[in-house]
C-alpha angles and dihedrals in degrees: 000000000000116000121203115212115185112210113226090209086087095045129099102269091201089071106024095152093053090045091054092046090051096054091043090056088046092059107265115164098207141353121247113215115199108205113190129175103191091246108069089035128016098253140068123220132150140333139198096293091060092044091050090056092046091051087069094064102051145026092207114122115267116223107198113199105198109209090172141112118258096010093180089072092062107032094098092050093051093048090046089052091056110273113149097186124036117199117194129183126249092212099067101029116088093174100047098154090056091049093051090049091050093051090053092046091053089054103255134112115259122231131172127213132215124198115224095261095047112099122233093243086076085077098053097103098043108031093100091051101058135071096213144017120210113208112198109221092189131034104273125247106070139045127230097050128145120261112255103234096209089066091077091073090048092054091049093049092050092051091050090050091051092049092049090051094045093241124159092216129168112218113203124192125199128186136056097001114153142142092290097057109022090096090054094055096042092049087052090055110271115136103172112065121196112201124173117160091024091063107026092042092054121096091223114039094185093054093048093050091049089050091049091054092046094049091045088064095044101270126132132225 
């Protein structure tokens, strides 16, 4: 089953609660929360206090993508604020097993993230310990970027690895996904689709989410 996860990075931050309610009514499956600290990536967004407020407006799962330094220091705070999935980067996490264990201990589902240039073998030691892998299909930090075409092969290879190992693994993709390429990434093996500008920039969120699902299964709009 394909899950659609609108990224609030592309929403109107002056009315975040309304924006989340709008995409929930439109049929979103989960909400993607891009958390940036201005150090690991060149942008600053939201933290636990904002997420705690947003938790009041929806029961949809929150997928918190932590693009921050020293994520272990803040995992408890994000889970307590209402995050259901915590995604941490391989690139800045030297003690990944410990971080994954901490996420589970705090009551959330652990996910690991790879930047476009990070090879899949960085996951070898932890793939069996996580519920999801987030493959960045753009370099993180800003919304509205173009999908990196070479990431399709990376998605396909990860799905094949998961199948060989008998893993029930969600593969999430984030960056540049729209109506023209969602079929490409789902055919490769992705099943959780982050879309920011594509959804929040559309005049009718329900129609664009329906169209994304249709195109993901080979339909046309």
